[in-house]
NUTORNU-473119 format. One record per atom (N, C-alpha, C): residue number from 1; z, y, x. Coordinates in steps of 0.001 Angstrom, whole numbers. Last residue first. Example, Ala and Ser with C-alpha at 12.3 -4.5 7.8 and 13.67 -1.06 7.14 Angstrom:
- 2; 7080; -2250; 12850
- 2; 7140; -1060; 13670
- 2; 7870; 30; 12900
- 1; 7800; -5690; 13190
- 1; 7800; -4500; 12300
- 1; 7800; -3300; 13200
//
This chain:
- 89; 86573; 115967; 88757
- 89; 86393; 114518; 88836
- 89; 85716; 113968; 87621
- 88; 87151; 118601; 88444
- 88; 86047; 118282; 89350
- 88; 85725; 116794; 89365
- 87; 89415; 118675; 86944
- 87; 88178; 119073; 86283
- 87; 86959; 118718; 87128
- 86; 91484; 118218; 88607
- 86; 91020; 117072; 87828
- 86; 89739; 117400; 87079
- 85; 91638; 119529; 91869
- 85; 91422; 119806; 90450
- 85; 90875; 118581; 89738
- 84; 94022; 118125; 94069
- 84; 92619; 118402; 93766
- 84; 92479; 118607; 92264
- 83; 96584; 117352; 94822
- 83; 96387; 118705; 94267
- 83; 94924; 119098; 94051
- 82; 97377; 114835; 95537
- 82; 96522; 115564; 96484
- 82; 96201; 116990; 96045
- 81; 99323; 114084; 93536
- 81; 99406; 113634; 94931
- 81; 98629; 114531; 95884
- 80; 98746; 115126; 91013
- 80; 100068; 115380; 91584
- 80; 100211; 114945; 93045
- 79; 95697; 116833; 90465
- 79; 96313; 115552; 90810
- 79; 97681; 115821; 91442
- 78; 95602; 119342; 87939
- 78; 95514; 118941; 89343
- 78; 96212; 117606; 89541
- 77; 96108; 120368; 85404
- 77; 94717; 120322; 85871
- 77; 94577; 119985; 87348
- 76; 98430; 120666; 83928
- 76; 98397; 121108; 85323
- 76; 96995; 121194; 85892
- 75; 97475; 120127; 81124
- 75; 98580; 120993; 81523
- 75; 98421; 121536; 82942
- 74; 95229; 118510; 80758
- 74; 95471; 119599; 79807
- 74; 96558; 120563; 80258
- 73; 95461; 116675; 82825
- 73; 94257; 117505; 82766
- 73; 94460; 118709; 81847
- 72; 97852; 115431; 82130
- 72; 97744; 116192; 83378
- 72; 96574; 117164; 83329
- 71; 97037; 114193; 79722
- 71; 98111; 115192; 79721
- 71; 98068; 116054; 80976
- 70; 95062; 112425; 80707
- 70; 94697; 113470; 79739
- 70; 95749; 114576; 79701
- 69; 96702; 110829; 82354
- 69; 95595; 111591; 82932
- 69; 95184; 112732; 82001
- 68; 98343; 109659; 80439
- 68; 98943; 110531; 81456
- 68; 97876; 111409; 82105
- 67; 96415; 108123; 79089
- 67; 97138; 109185; 78378
- 67; 97779; 110170; 79355
- 66; 95628; 106329; 81126
- 66; 94643; 107269; 80568
- 66; 95328; 108410; 79818
- 65; 97835; 106184; 83935
- 65; 97509; 105725; 82584
- 65; 96519; 106738; 82014
- 64; 96477; 106572; 87266
- 64; 97198; 107096; 86108
- 64; 96860; 106304; 84858
- 63; 96555; 106516; 90794
- 63; 96196; 105811; 89566
- 63; 97090; 106295; 88435
- 62; 95060; 108054; 93651
- 62; 96185; 107980; 92710
- 62; 95706; 107351; 91408
- 61; 92996; 108446; 95439
- 61; 93229; 107096; 94951
- 61; 94426; 106942; 94042
- 60; 92162; 110926; 96321
- 60; 93275; 110280; 97031
- 60; 93570; 108862; 96569
- 59; 89639; 111429; 94916
- 59; 89970; 112021; 96204
- 59; 91027; 111219; 96967
- 58; 89449; 110255; 92456
- 58; 88395; 109937; 93424
- 58; 88706; 110487; 94813
- 57; 92085; 108751; 90793
- 57; 91626; 109988; 91425
- 57; 90605; 109626; 92502
- 56; 91540; 106530; 88120
- 56; 91854; 106689; 89536
- 56; 91283; 108004; 90046
- 55; 92988; 105505; 85090
- 55; 92029; 106393; 85748
- 55; 92489; 106567; 87185
- 54; 93234; 102579; 82953
- 54; 93759; 103541; 83914
- 54; 92618; 104378; 84484
- 53; 94223; 100457; 80423
- 53; 93172; 101369; 80872
- 53; 93805; 102413; 81778
- 52; 95767; 97293; 81171
- 52; 95853; 98682; 80713
- 52; 94658; 99484; 81219
- 51; 95869; 94713; 82147
- 51; 94832; 95037; 81179
- 51; 94855; 96462; 80671
- 50; 99298; 94812; 82746
- 50; 98083; 94034; 82905
- 50; 97092; 94380; 81798
- 49; 100707; 98123; 83025
- 49; 100655; 96771; 82480
- 49; 99305; 96120; 82733
- 48; 102205; 99942; 85422
- 48; 100928; 99806; 84737
- 48; 100803; 98348; 84321
- 47; 105474; 101420; 85194
- 47; 104583; 100330; 85587
- 47; 103291; 100362; 84783
- 46; 105865; 104996; 85553
- 46; 106103; 103738; 84855
- 46; 105105; 102692; 85333
- 45; 105288; 107489; 86613
- 45; 105996; 106535; 87457
- 45; 106393; 105240; 86753
- 44; 103670; 109402; 85523
- 44; 104926; 109106; 84813
- 44; 105817; 108129; 85572
- 43; 101716; 109642; 87676
- 43; 102167; 110782; 86878
- 43; 103538; 110511; 86261
- 42; 101020; 107288; 88851
- 42; 101449; 108362; 89740
- 42; 101880; 109617; 88990
- 41; 102094; 104207; 87565
- 41; 101356; 105440; 87305
- 41; 101899; 106545; 88204
- 40; 102170; 101407; 89773
- 40; 102812; 102282; 88807
- 40; 101975; 103548; 88694
- 39; 101800; 99508; 91897
- 39; 101246; 99314; 90563
- 39; 102058; 100098; 89535
- 38; 100790; 100352; 95114
- 38; 101865; 100454; 94133
- 38; 101244; 100333; 92757
- 37; 99365; 98278; 97527
- 37; 99116; 99211; 96436
- 37; 100304; 99193; 95486
- 36; 98299; 97513; 100728
- 36; 99448; 97559; 99819
- 36; 99205; 98632; 98789
- 35; 95106; 95837; 100938
- 35; 96071; 96840; 101379
- 35; 97241; 96808; 100406
- 34; 91991; 94235; 101384
- 34; 93438; 94116; 101185
- 34; 94183; 95315; 101742
- 33; 89133; 95069; 99532
- 33; 89774; 95041; 100836
- 33; 91288; 95059; 100646
- 32; 89443; 93812; 96202
- 32; 88587; 94266; 97296
- 32; 89292; 94104; 98629
- 31; 91068; 92744; 94194
- 31; 90096; 93770; 93826
- 31; 89211; 94241; 94972
- 30; 92797; 90170; 92703
- 30; 92169; 90575; 93943
- 30; 91026; 91529; 93625
- 29; 95448; 90937; 90483
- 29; 94084; 90458; 90688
- 29; 93546; 90986; 92007
- 28; 97859; 92129; 90027
- 28; 97853; 90940; 90858
- 28; 96468; 90388; 91129
- 27; 96864; 93408; 86943
- 27; 97901; 93387; 87961
- 27; 97871; 92059; 88703
- 26; 93872; 94657; 86311
- 26; 94601; 93405; 86105
- 26; 95587; 93274; 87255
- 25; 92757; 97589; 84825
- 25; 93409; 97010; 85993
- 25; 94129; 95739; 85599
- 24; 89758; 98886; 83736
- 24; 90920; 98076; 83342
- 24; 91467; 97390; 84592
- 23; 88775; 102333; 84253
- 23; 88593; 100897; 84395
- 23; 89840; 100193; 83887
- 22; 87322; 105440; 84987
- 22; 88035; 104636; 84006
- 22; 87742; 103154; 84208
- 21; 87336; 106534; 88469
- 21; 86958; 106607; 87066
- 21; 87783; 105682; 86195
- 20; 86645; 104678; 91484
- 20; 87088; 105875; 90774
- 20; 86635; 105819; 89333
- 19; 87672; 101293; 92202
- 19; 86647; 102314; 92009
- 19; 87224; 103509; 91272
- 18; 90383; 100496; 94452
- 18; 89763; 100463; 93135
- 18; 88680; 101521; 93024
- 17; 91020; 98431; 97272
- 17; 90838; 99754; 96692
- 17; 90054; 99659; 95389
- 16; 92785; 95323; 96547
- 16; 91696; 96079; 97166
- 16; 91635; 97475; 96558
- 15; 96254; 94466; 97017
- 15; 95035; 94595; 96223
- 15; 94008; 95389; 97003
- 14; 99368; 93197; 96818
- 14; 98257; 93384; 97743
- 14; 97002; 93412; 96903
- 13; 101884; 95098; 95122
- 13; 100984; 93955; 95211
- 13; 99951; 94254; 96278
- 12; 105305; 95958; 94588
- 12; 104050; 96183; 95287
- 12; 103189; 94932; 95161
- 11; 107728; 97462; 92631
- 11; 106950; 96242; 92843
- 11; 105624; 96619; 93492
- 10; 110740; 99061; 93428
- 10; 109301; 99198; 93207
- 10; 108614; 97873; 93511
- 9; 113414; 99494; 94015
- 9; 113077; 98861; 92746
- 9; 111601; 98948; 92412
- 8; 114390; 100444; 96373
- 8; 113751; 101418; 95480
- 8; 113404; 100827; 94127
- 7; 115680; 98069; 97323
- 7; 116306; 99379; 97456
- 7; 115707; 100382; 96468
- 6; 113952; 95918; 96942
- 6; 115223; 95980; 96211
- 6; 115847; 97359; 96241
- 5; 110745; 95564; 96493
- 5; 111597; 96403; 97310
- 5; 112898; 96609; 96548
- 4; 108922; 92672; 96455
- 4; 109837; 93486; 95657
- 4; 110728; 94251; 96607
- 3; 105551; 91694; 96587
- 3; 106780; 91995; 97310
- 3; 107640; 92905; 96445
- 2; 103039; 89196; 96231
- 2; 103827; 90285; 95682
- 2; 105070; 90484; 96536
- 1; 99785; 88195; 96824
- 1; 101137; 88190; 97341
- 1; 101871; 89404; 96791
//
């Protein structure tokens, strides 16, 4: 089930929590326990395309494009949502 928030322009899907680490996300695919999940990168805020390689923060569940994750790790070294060091993940 998809929902479109007209006010913010954000597309939400119902999906299960994702495993930590590197994986391929299929937008709209059933992934586990149902909850509302934003399908955009938490670093650049752009949509995550179907089949894109992404990385998930093991602490808070933030999802990043792999390139955005590498840039964060090289510059800030912390997750923008929970501020946990990316070197520990």
